[in-house]
C-alpha positions in Angstrom: -31.5 -36.9 -1.9 -29.4 -39.3 0.2 -29.2 -38.1 3.8 -25.8 -36.9 5.0 -25.9 -39.0 8.1 -27.1 -42.4 6.9 -28.3 -44.7 9.6 -27.4 -48.3 9.9 -30.0 -50.8 11.1 -28.1 -51.4 14.3 -28.2 -47.7 15.1 -31.9 -47.2 14.5 -33.6 -50.6 14.8 -36.1 -50.7 11.9 -37.0 -54.2 13.4 -38.8 -52.3 16.1 -41.5 -51.3 13.7 -41.3 -54.6 11.8 -42.6 -56.3 14.9 -45.3 -53.8 15.5 -48.7 -55.4 15.2 -50.7 -54.4 12.2 -54.3 -53.2 12.8 -56.7 -55.5 11.1 -60.4 -54.7 11.0 -62.4 -57.1 13.2 -59.3 -58.5 15.0 -57.9 -57.6 18.4 -54.2 -57.9 19.3 -53.3 -59.2 22.7 -50.2 -59.2 24.9 -49.5 -61.6 27.7 -51.7 -61.0 30.8 -54.2 -58.8 29.0 -57.8 -59.1 29.8 -60.3 -59.9 27.0 -62.4 -57.0 26.2 -65.3 -56.1 24.0 -64.9 -56.0 20.2 -63.4 -52.7 19.0 -65.7 -50.0 18.0 -65.8 -48.6 14.5 -63.8 -45.5 15.6 -61.1 -47.7 17.0 -61.0 -49.8 13.8 -60.6 -46.6 11.7 -57.9 -45.3 14.0 -56.0 -48.5 13.7 -56.3 -48.6 9.9 -54.8 -45.1 9.8 -52.1 -46.2 12.1 -51.3 -49.2 9.9 -50.8 -46.9 7.0 -48.6 -44.6 9.0 -46.5 -47.6 10.2 -46.0 -48.7 6.6 -44.6 -45.3 5.7 -42.4 -45.1 8.8 -41.0 -48.6 8.0 -40.0 -47.3 4.6 -38.4 -44.2 6.1 -36.4 -46.3 8.5 -35.3 -48.7 5.8 -34.0 -45.8 3.8 -31.9 -44.6 6.7 -33.7 -41.4 7.5 -32.1 -39.8 10.5 -35.2 -37.9 11.7 -38.7 -37.3 10.4 -41.9 -36.0 11.8 -43.7 -39.1 10.6 -41.5 -41.3 12.8 -42.2 -39.1 15.9 -45.9 -38.9 15.2 -46.1 -42.7 14.7 -44.3 -43.3 18.0 -46.8 -41.0 19.8 -49.8 -42.8 18.2 -48.4 -46.2 19.2 -48.0 -45.0 22.7 -51.7 -44.1 23.0 -53.1 -47.5 22.0 -52.1 -50.5 24.2 -49.2 -52.0 26.2 -47.7 -53.9 23.2 -47.7 -50.8 21.1 -46.2 -48.7 24.0 -43.1 -51.0 24.1 -42.6 -50.6 20.4 -43.1 -46.9 20.6 -40.5 -46.6 23.4 -37.9 -48.5 21.4 -38.5 -46.2 18.4 -38.3 -43.1 20.6 -35.1 -44.2 22.3 -33.5 -45.1 19.1 -34.6 -41.8 17.5 -33.2 -39.8 20.5 -29.9 -41.6 20.3 -29.7 -40.9 16.6 -30.4 -37.2 17.1 -27.7 -36.9 19.7 -25.2 -38.5 17.3 -26.4 -36.2 14.4 -26.1 -33.1 16.6 -22.6 -34.0 17.8 -21.1 -35.1 14.5 -21.0 -31.7 12.7 -19.5 -30.1 15.9 -16.8 -32.7 16.1 -16.0 -32.3 12.4 -15.9 -28.5 12.7 -13.5 -28.7 15.7 -11.2 -31.0 13.8 -11.2 -28.7 10.7 -11.1 -25.4 12.6 -7.8 -26.0 14.3 -5.8 -25.2 11.3 -8.3 -24.0 8.7 -8.7 -20.4 9.8 -5.0 -19.6 10.2 -3.6 -17.2 7.7 -1.1 -18.9 5.3 0.9 -15.7 4.9 4.4 -16.0 6.3 7.0 -13.2 6.8 8.5 -13.8 3.4 5.1 -13.2 1.7 4.0 -10.1 3.5 5.1 -7.7 0.8 3.4 -9.7 -2.0 0.2 -10.2 0.1 0.2 -6.4 0.8 0.3 -5.8 -2.9 -2.6 -8.3 -3.5 -4.8 -6.6 -0.9 -4.1 -3.2 -2.3 -4.7 -4.4 -5.9 -8.0 -5.9 -4.8 -9.2 -2.6 -3.4 -8.2 -0.8 -6.7 -9.9 -3.2 -9.1 -13.0 -3.8 -7.0 -14.1 -1.7 -4.1 -17.4 -3.6 -4.1 -16.0 -6.9 -3.2 -12.8 -5.9 -1.4 -14.7 -5.1 1.9 -16.8 -8.3 2.0 -13.7 -10.3 1.3 -11.9 -8.7 4.2 -14.7 -10.0 6.5 -13.9 -13.6 5.8 -11.8 -15.8 8.1 -8.0 -15.3 7.4 -7.3 -18.4 5.3 -10.4 -18.0 3.3 -9.8 -14.3 2.8 -6.5 -15.1 1.2 -8.0 -17.9 -1.0 -10.9 -15.8 -2.2 -8.7 -12.8 -2.8 -6.4 -14.8 -5.0 -9.3 -16.4 -6.9 -10.8 -12.9 -7.5 -7.5 -11.4 -8.6 -6.8 -14.2 -11.1 -10.4 -13.8 -12.5 -9.8 -10.1 -12.9 -6.6 -10.8 -14.8 -8.5 -13.1 -17.2 -11.2 -10.4 -17.5 -8.6 -7.8 -18.4 -7.4 -10.0 -21.2 -11.0 -10.4 -22.5 -12.3 -6.9 -22.6 -9.7 -4.3 -21.7 -9.7 -1.8 -24.5 -5.9 -1.5 -24.5 -5.3 -5.3 -25.1 -5.0 -5.9 -28.9 -7.3 -8.6 -30.2 -4.4 -10.3 -31.9 -2.7 -11.3 -28.6 -5.8 -12.3 -26.5 -5.7 -16.0 -27.4 -2.0 -16.3 -26.6 -2.5 -14.5 -23.3 -5.3 -16.8 -22.3 -3.1 -19.8 -23.2 -0.2 -18.5 -21.1 -2.4 -17.7 -18.1 -3.8 -21.3 -18.1 -0.3 -22.7 -18.5 0.8 -20.8 -15.4 -2.1 -22.2 -13.3 -2.3 -25.7 -14.7 1.2 -26.5 -15.6 3.2 -24.3 -13.2 4.7 -22.3 -16.1 6.8 -19.3 -15.4 4.4 -16.2 -15.2 7.2 -13.9 -16.4 6.3 -14.1 -20.1 2.7 -13.3 -19.4 3.8 -10.3 -17.4 6.2 -9.2 -20.0 3.5 -9.3 -22.7 1.5 -6.7 -20.7 4.6 -4.5 -20.4 4.2 -4.0 -24.2 0.6 -2.7 -23.7 0.1 1.0 -23.2 -1.7 2.2 -20.1 -1.3 2.3 -16.4 -4.7 1.7 -14.8 -5.2 -0.7 -11.9 -6.2 -3.7 -14.2 -3.1 -3.5 -16.3 -0.8 -3.0 -13.3 -2.4 -6.2 -11.8 -1.8 -8.2 -14.9 1.9 -7.1 -15.0 2.3 -8.2 -11.4 1.1 -11.8 -12.0 4.4 -13.2 -10.6 3.7 -11.5 -7.2 0.2 -13.0 -7.1 1.5 -16.4 -8.0 4.1 -16.3 -5.2 1.2 -16.0 -2.7 -0.8 -18.6 -4.7 2.0 -21.2 -4.5 2.0 -20.9 -0.7 -1.6 -22.1 -0.5 -2.8 -25.7 0.2 -3.6 -28.0 -2.7 -7.4 -27.6 -2.3 -7.1 -23.9 -2.9 -4.8 -24.1 -5.8 -6.8 -26.9 -7.4 -10.0 -24.8 -7.2 -8.4 -21.7 -8.6 -6.7 -23.4 -11.4 -9.8 -25.4 -12.5 -12.3 -22.5 -12.5 -10.1 -19.6 -13.6 -9.0 -21.7 -16.6 -12.6 -22.7 -17.4 -13.4 -19.0 -17.3 -10.5 -18.0 -19.5 -11.3 -20.6 -22.2 -14.9 -19.6 -22.3 -14.0 -15.9 -22.5 -11.7 -16.6 -25.4 -14.7 -17.8 -27.5 -16.5 -14.5 -27.0 -13.4 -12.3 -27.8 -13.9 -13.5 -31.4 -17.4 -11.8 -31.7 -17.1 -9.1 -34.2 -19.3 -5.9 -34.5 -22.1 -6.3 -37.1 -23.4 -3.8 -39.6 -24.8 -1.5 -36.8 -21.3 -1.3 -35.3 -22.2 -3.3 -32.1 -20.8 -6.6 -31.0 -23.8 -8.2 -29.3 -25.0 -11.5 -27.9 -27.5 -13.2 -30.1 -30.1 -14.8 -27.8 -31.1 -15.4 -24.2 -29.4 -18.8 -24.2 -26.3 -17.1 -25.6 -26.5 -14.6 -22.7 -26.8 -17.5 -20.2 -23.8 -19.2 -21.8 -21.7 -16.1 -21.6 -22.7 -15.5 -17.9 -21.7 -19.1 -17.1 -18.2 -18.5 -18.3 -17.6 -15.0 -16.8 -19.6 -15.5 -13.6 -20.9 -19.0 -13.1 -17.3 -20.3 -12.9 -16.8 -17.8 -10.0 -19.7 -19.3 -8.2 -18.2 -22.8 -8.5 -14.8 -21.5 -7.4 -16.3 -19.9 -4.3 -18.3 -23.0 -3.5 -15.2 -25.2 -3.6 -13.4 -22.7 -1.2 -16.4 -22.4 1.1 -16.9 -26.2 1.4 -13.3 -26.6 2.3 -13.4 -23.8 4.8 -16.5 -24.9 6.7 -15.3 -28.5 6.8 -18.2 -30.0 4.8 -17.9 -33.3 3.0 -17.3 -32.4 -0.7 -19.8 -35.1 -1.7 -22.2 -34.4 1.1 -25.7 -33.0 0.9 -24.8 -29.3 1.7 -21.9 -29.3 -0.8 -24.2 -30.8 -3.5 -26.9 -28.2 -2.8 -24.5 -25.4 -2.9 -23.2 -26.5 -6.3 -26.8 -26.7 -7.6 -27.2 -23.0 -6.8 -23.6 -21.7 -7.3 -24.2 -20.5 -10.9 -27.4 -18.8 -9.9 -25.6 -16.9 -7.1 -22.9 -15.6 -9.4 -24.8 -15.0 -12.6 -27.6 -13.2 -10.8 -25.1 -10.6 -9.7 -23.6 -10.5 -13.3 -27.0 -10.0 -15.0 -27.8 -7.2 -12.6 -24.5 -5.5 -13.6 -25.3 -6.0 -17.3 -28.7 -4.3 -16.9 -27.2 -1.5 -14.8 -24.4 -0.8 -17.4 -26.4 -0.9 -20.7 -25.4 2.6 -21.7 -21.7 2.2 -20.7 -21.5 -1.0 -22.8 -23.2 0.6 -25.8 -20.7 3.5 -25.7 -17.8 1.0 -26.3 -19.7 -0.8 -29.0 -20.9 -3.8 -27.0 -24.3 -5.1 -26.0 -25.1 -8.0 -23.6 -28.8 -7.4 -24.3 -29.5 -10.0 -27.0 -30.1 -8.9 -30.5 -33.2 -11.1 -30.8 -34.9 -9.3 -28.0 -34.4 -6.0 -29.7 -35.4 -7.3 -33.1 -38.6 -8.8 -31.6 -39.5 -5.2 -30.6 -38.7 -3.9 -34.1 -35.5 -2.0 -33.6 -31.7 -2.5 -33.8 -29.7 -3.2 -30.6 -27.7 -0.1 -31.5 -30.8 2.0 -30.8 -31.3 0.6 -27.3 -30.7 4.0 -25.7 -32.6 6.0 -28.3 -35.5 7.9 -26.6 -37.7 7.2 -29.7 -37.9 3.5 -28.9 -38.0 3.9 -25.1 -41.2 1.8 -24.5 -39.9 -0.9 -26.8 -36.5 -0.8 -25.2 -38.1 -1.6 -21.8 -39.9 -4.5 -23.4 -36.7 -5.8 -24.9 -34.8 -5.9 -21.6 -37.8 -7.3 -19.7 -36.8 -11.0 -20.3 -33.3 -10.2 -18.9 -34.8 -8.7 -15.8 -36.9 -11.8 -15.4 -33.8 -14.0 -15.8 -31.8 -11.9 -13.3 -34.6 -12.1 -10.7 -34.7 -15.9 -11.1 -31.0 -16.2 -10.6 -31.0 -13.9 -7.6 -33.7 -16.1 -6.0 -31.2 -19.0 -6.4 -28.6 -16.7 -4.9 -30.7 -16.4 -1.8 -31.1 -20.2 -1.5 -27.3 -20.5 -1.9 -26.7 -18.0 0.9 -29.0 -19.7 3.3 -27.4 -23.1 2.6 -24.2 -21.7 4.3 -24.6 -23.0 8.0 -25.7 -20.0 10.1 -22.7 -20.4 12.4 -20.4 -19.4 9.5 -21.7 -15.8 9.8 -18.8 -14.2 7.9 -19.3 -16.4 4.8 -23.0 -15.7 4.9 -22.5 -12.0 5.0 -20.0 -12.2 2.1 -22.9 -13.7 0.1 -25.8 -11.7 1.5 -24.3 -8.2 1.1 -23.9 -8.2 -2.7 -27.2 -10.0 -3.0 -29.0 -7.4 -1.1 -27.4 -4.6 -3.2 -28.2 -6.5 -6.5 -31.8 -7.1 -5.5 -32.4 -3.5 -4.7 -30.6 -2.3 -7.9 -32.7 -4.7 -10.0 -35.9 -3.4 -8.4 -34.9 0.2 -9.1 -33.9 -0.4 -12.7 -37.0 -2.2 -13.9 -39.1 0.2 -15.9 -36.8 3.1 -15.0 -35.8 5.3 -18.0 -32.6 6.1 -16.2 -31.1 2.8 -17.2 -31.1 4.1 -20.8 -29.7 7.6 -19.9 -25.8 7.7 -19.7 -25.9 10.6 -17.2 -28.6 9.1 -14.9 -27.2 5.8 -13.6 -29.4 3.5 -11.6 -27.9 3.7 -8.2 -29.0 3.0 -4.6 -28.7 6.0 -2.3 -26.1 6.0 0.4 -28.7 6.0 3.1 -30.4 2.9 1.6 -27.0 1.1 1.2 -26.4 1.7 4.9 -29.9 0.3 5.8 -29.3 -2.8 3.6 -26.0 -3.5 5.3 -27.7 -3.1 8.7 -30.4 -5.6 7.7 -27.8 -8.2 6.6 -25.7 -7.7 9.7 -28.7 -8.0 12.0 -30.5 -10.9 10.3 -27.6 -12.9 9.1 -28.5 -16.0 11.2 -32.3 -15.8 10.8 -33.4 -17.6 7.7 -37.1 -16.7 8.0 -36.4 -13.0 8.5 -33.9 -13.0 5.6 -36.5 -14.4 3.3 -39.0 -11.8 4.3 -36.5 -8.9 3.9 -35.4 -10.3 0.5 -38.9 -10.2 -0.8 -39.2 -6.6 0.3 -36.2 -5.6 -1.8 -38.3 -5.8 -4.9 -41.1 -3.6 -3.6 -41.6 -0.5 -5.9 -41.0 2.0 -3.1 -39.0 1.1 -0.1 -37.8 3.3 2.8 -34.1 3.7 3.3 -34.6 3.8 7.1 -32.9 1.2 9.2 -34.9 -1.9 10.1 -37.2 -1.7 13.1 
């Protein structure tokens, strides 16, 4: 990986080590004014041979522009312990390293100060207060789980993430709301993308939902797309570009899966684990990328820098881990509406139809069928932890936004594995209120401590875990 702060030779003089004497067995290096001494002992020869190897590696590090590395420091120390010539080289290395570290420490702070001046200010003016009030209210109605963490974000980012989430929920309503006729889904997806990508009037989309019966929170939100878009249009170009790109990617992927028909057993199911992964990319992985674009802009990172690249590497894991946990938690609810996200092949491998997944007669085999999905979910949640820790610790609000749902998902996954309740409609897998409070306390207390967070994350998956607050 290319370091974010690449060094130029003039900033960190690689020539300093290029002039360093190489230790050669049987040969002594002299500097002006030195007294001749006895031939080096075998121990000295061996020490110099090791130093020569270390110098070669350090030269390579410097040539590559590495800003700081333990190998450079240890080489400088070793040089300082040998003889006057080596001390002068070591001093030059250490001074250059120190100067580089000062620049490296100052640069992110300066960038953050430049970006912070306008980046955290809410973009909601007086003319948008009523529409923004509707957006916040709708967010709480369609998702209490995410509404609170979103409110914790800095003002500008809160608005951007709220808009992104509401637009994703509108797409989700088109995909799987029971009241939306199959015949109009493709057209609605096309209209939604036209509104976001081409600036089309949202009124026809809204009018189409006026013809759909029902008055729940999801349908009301879809009918009020014009209000959401008025707030959306007031955002900066980076926010609008991110929302348009990833919401439309989601919508086009969802449209593929709306064409899945129930099979002979009456269930419309995914086919294989790769099919499940593809589905999760469209409905959740896209959200991970959307959030990443918004986070990178908010914290002032270079979009092509090391942190941004690493976040994108883990973005899909962060979002799909949460999605897979919900899929496992909602097995019986999905079956009740004739849908299964547990792949058919996993059920067939255990000798039963996916429609029998909740049948007590195949309970042991049902646990075996969902086991690969649990494994996949755990793998993705591990990536979600890495994603969360990549957020610089000084951006505590964004870290907490990521950590809180991750902690809940991790504990839910641990409770669900091997638990018959996941196949019982009236016995949902659910964290107790006391444990929820303890998990929140952990996140709030440890948000800036990476090592402690890793330790606590591992504990989430222990079979029995106290709901007491952390000690």
